[in-house]
C-alpha positions as CSV (number, residue, x, y, z in Angstrom):
1,M,46.4,76.4,93.2
2,S,46.5,74.5,90.2
3,F,44.8,71.1,88.7
4,R,45.6,68.3,86.3
5,P,44.3,65.5,84.2
6,W,44.1,62.7,85.2
7,L,44.9,59.8,83.1
8,S,46.7,55.9,82.2
9,D,49.4,55.7,83.0
10,D,51.0,54.3,79.7
11,E,54.6,54.6,79.9
12,N,55.7,50.7,82.0
13,D,54.6,48.2,79.7
14,A,54.9,45.6,83.1
15,Y,50.9,46.8,84.3
16,A,48.6,45.2,83.7
17,W,45.4,47.1,81.7
18,I,42.1,46.8,80.7
19,T,40.8,47.4,77.4
20,Y,36.6,45.9,77.0
21,A,34.1,45.7,78.6
22,P,32.4,43.3,80.9
23,S,29.3,42.2,78.8
24,A,27.2,42.9,81.9
25,L,28.7,46.2,81.5
26,R,28.4,46.3,77.7
27,K,24.8,45.0,77.8
28,E,23.9,47.8,80.0
29,P,21.7,50.4,78.0
30,K,23.3,52.6,80.8
31,E,26.4,52.3,81.1
32,Y,27.3,55.1,79.5
33,E,25.8,56.9,82.9
34,L,29.2,55.9,84.4
35,H,30.5,58.5,82.2
36,K,28.4,61.5,83.5
37,G,29.4,62.5,87.3
38,I,25.7,61.0,88.7
39,T,25.4,57.9,91.1
40,V,25.1,54.3,89.2
41,Q,24.7,52.0,91.9
42,H,20.6,51.8,91.1
43,W,20.9,49.6,88.1
44,Y,24.8,48.7,87.9
45,P,25.7,45.0,88.3
46,V,26.2,42.5,90.6
47,N,29.4,40.6,89.7
48,V,31.1,42.9,87.4
49,T,34.3,41.0,85.5
50,F,37.2,42.9,83.4
51,P,39.6,40.3,82.0
52,L,43.3,41.9,82.0
53,A,44.2,42.5,78.6
54,E,46.2,39.3,77.1
55,D,48.8,41.0,75.1
56,R,49.2,43.6,77.6
57,G,51.9,43.1,81.5
58,L,51.1,40.9,84.3
59,E,51.6,44.0,87.1
60,L,48.2,45.1,89.3
61,T,49.2,48.4,89.6
62,D,46.7,50.0,92.9
63,S,44.4,52.6,89.4
64,I,44.4,50.1,86.9
65,P,44.7,51.4,83.2
66,N,42.4,50.8,80.6
67,T,41.1,52.5,77.5
68,L,36.9,52.4,79.2
69,G,37.7,56.2,80.1
70,L,37.1,54.7,83.5
71,I,39.0,54.6,86.8
72,I,39.9,51.8,88.4
73,V,41.2,51.3,92.1
74,S,42.5,49.3,94.6
75,E,41.3,49.1,97.5
76,R,44.6,50.6,98.9
77,L,43.5,53.7,96.2
78,K,40.5,53.3,97.4
79,R,40.3,54.2,100.9
80,F,43.0,56.8,100.6
81,L,40.2,58.6,98.7
82,E,37.9,58.3,101.5
83,A,40.0,59.6,103.3
84,N,41.7,62.4,101.7
85,A,39.2,63.2,98.8
86,G,36.7,65.1,100.2
87,A,34.4,64.3,96.5
88,H,30.9,62.8,96.3
89,M,31.6,59.8,94.9
90,E,30.9,56.5,94.8
91,F,33.4,53.0,94.9
92,L,31.3,50.2,92.1
93,P,32.7,46.9,93.1
94,A,35.2,45.2,90.2
95,R,36.4,41.8,90.0
96,L,39.6,41.4,88.3
97,L,40.4,37.9,85.4
98,D,43.6,37.3,85.2
99,Q,45.3,36.7,81.3
100,K,45.1,32.8,82.5
101,D,41.4,33.0,83.3
102,R,41.4,33.1,86.9
103,L,39.8,35.5,89.4
104,V,42.2,38.7,90.7
105,P,41.9,38.2,95.1
106,E,42.0,41.8,95.4
107,P,39.0,43.2,96.1
108,Y,38.6,46.6,92.8
109,F,36.6,49.6,92.8
110,I,35.4,51.2,89.6
111,L,35.6,55.1,90.6
112,N,32.3,56.6,90.2
113,L,33.3,59.9,90.3
114,L,30.0,62.5,91.1
115,E,32.0,66.5,91.4
116,V,30.8,67.6,88.7
117,V,31.6,71.2,88.4
118,E,32.2,74.0,84.9
119,C,35.2,76.1,84.5
120,V,36.6,75.7,81.6
121,D,38.1,78.6,79.6
122,L,36.1,78.2,76.1
123,E,37.6,81.4,75.5
124,K,41.6,80.1,75.1
125,S,40.7,77.1,75.4
126,Q,40.8,74.8,71.9
127,Y,39.0,72.3,71.9
128,E,36.0,69.8,69.4
129,R,32.7,69.5,70.5
130,S,31.1,65.3,70.3
131,A,29.3,65.5,67.3
132,I,26.4,63.7,69.2
133,I,26.2,65.7,72.3
134,P,27.6,69.2,71.1
135,S,27.2,70.7,74.9
136,F,29.9,68.2,76.2
137,I,33.4,68.2,74.5
138,A,34.7,65.1,72.5
139,W,38.4,66.7,72.8
140,F,40.7,69.6,73.4
141,S,44.3,70.8,71.8
142,L,44.8,72.6,74.5
143,L,42.9,72.7,78.0
144,V,42.8,76.3,80.5
145,V,40.9,76.6,83.5
146,D,38.9,78.9,85.1
147,P,40.0,78.8,88.6
148,A,37.3,81.5,90.1
149,R,35.3,79.3,89.3
150,I,36.2,75.7,90.7
151,P,35.3,75.7,94.6
152,P,38.1,76.7,97.0
153,E,38.6,72.9,98.7
154,A,37.3,71.1,96.0
155,K,40.2,68.7,94.8
156,L,39.3,66.0,93.1
157,F,36.1,66.6,90.4
158,R,34.6,65.9,86.7
159,L,34.7,68.6,84.7
160,K,31.1,68.5,82.8
161,E,31.8,70.4,79.8
162,K,33.9,66.9,79.2
163,P,32.3,64.3,82.4
164,N,34.9,61.8,81.2
165,L,37.5,63.9,81.8
166,I,38.4,64.0,85.8
167,L,41.4,67.1,87.1
168,I,42.9,66.8,90.5
169,R,44.5,68.7,92.6
170,E,47.9,69.4,92.2
171,D,48.9,69.2,95.4
172,L,46.5,65.9,96.2
173,A,47.8,64.4,93.1
174,Q,52.0,65.1,94.8
175,V,51.4,62.9,97.6
176,L,49.5,60.1,95.8
177,V,53.3,60.5,93.5
178,N,55.5,60.3,96.5
179,E,53.6,57.5,98.2
180,D,54.2,55.5,94.8
181,Y,51.1,54.9,94.5
182,T,51.3,53.5,90.9
183,G,49.0,53.3,87.0
184,M,47.6,56.5,86.5
185,M,49.9,60.0,85.9
186,F,49.3,63.5,86.5
187,L,49.9,65.6,83.3
188,D,50.3,68.7,83.4
189,L,47.4,71.5,82.0
190,E,49.5,72.5,79.5
191,E,50.7,68.9,78.0
192,Y,47.4,67.6,78.2
193,G,46.1,67.6,74.3
194,R,49.0,68.6,72.8
195,E,49.5,65.4,71.2
196,W,46.1,67.6,68.9
197,G,48.1,69.8,68.0
198,R,47.2,73.2,68.7
199,T,46.6,76.5,65.8
């Protein structure tokens, strides 16, 4: 079974976006833990409110596109993932503030995925390591995974080598597409990272 990166849908100009973190998170020194696949409930602030970008669209989606590397999901998508993803995860309440500074009544949540799998084929992949944390990969120009290192039951997980990148099993991604969940896109692995160039 193949896997696809879970990315923000940047092809629909009608979608609302989040482009910066709220102050409640920016002043929290452990904000980076939201990208590491570890629980954060012990420090996650109350009333975290993300303002929607004024220069983007108005349409609220099931997964709010953002530039923060987070997956921010609707109640509908939360219920779907709880029932079908088979992964360890926590959902952290996140309120949205629309372009007129009004609270969006629908509940949203940060999906903090705790499932982490080490499965990158480092010999076949093309990548640049992080200058800050050399054990992590900063970006891929070609991502190849080793299927033998992925647990057969895995449907949704972070890459240990790049924890802010989430992979979803192809059949689960197809259900999301078929049932018209919006705001995310799932690239074929061979397409992911192409913009960085390949040797």
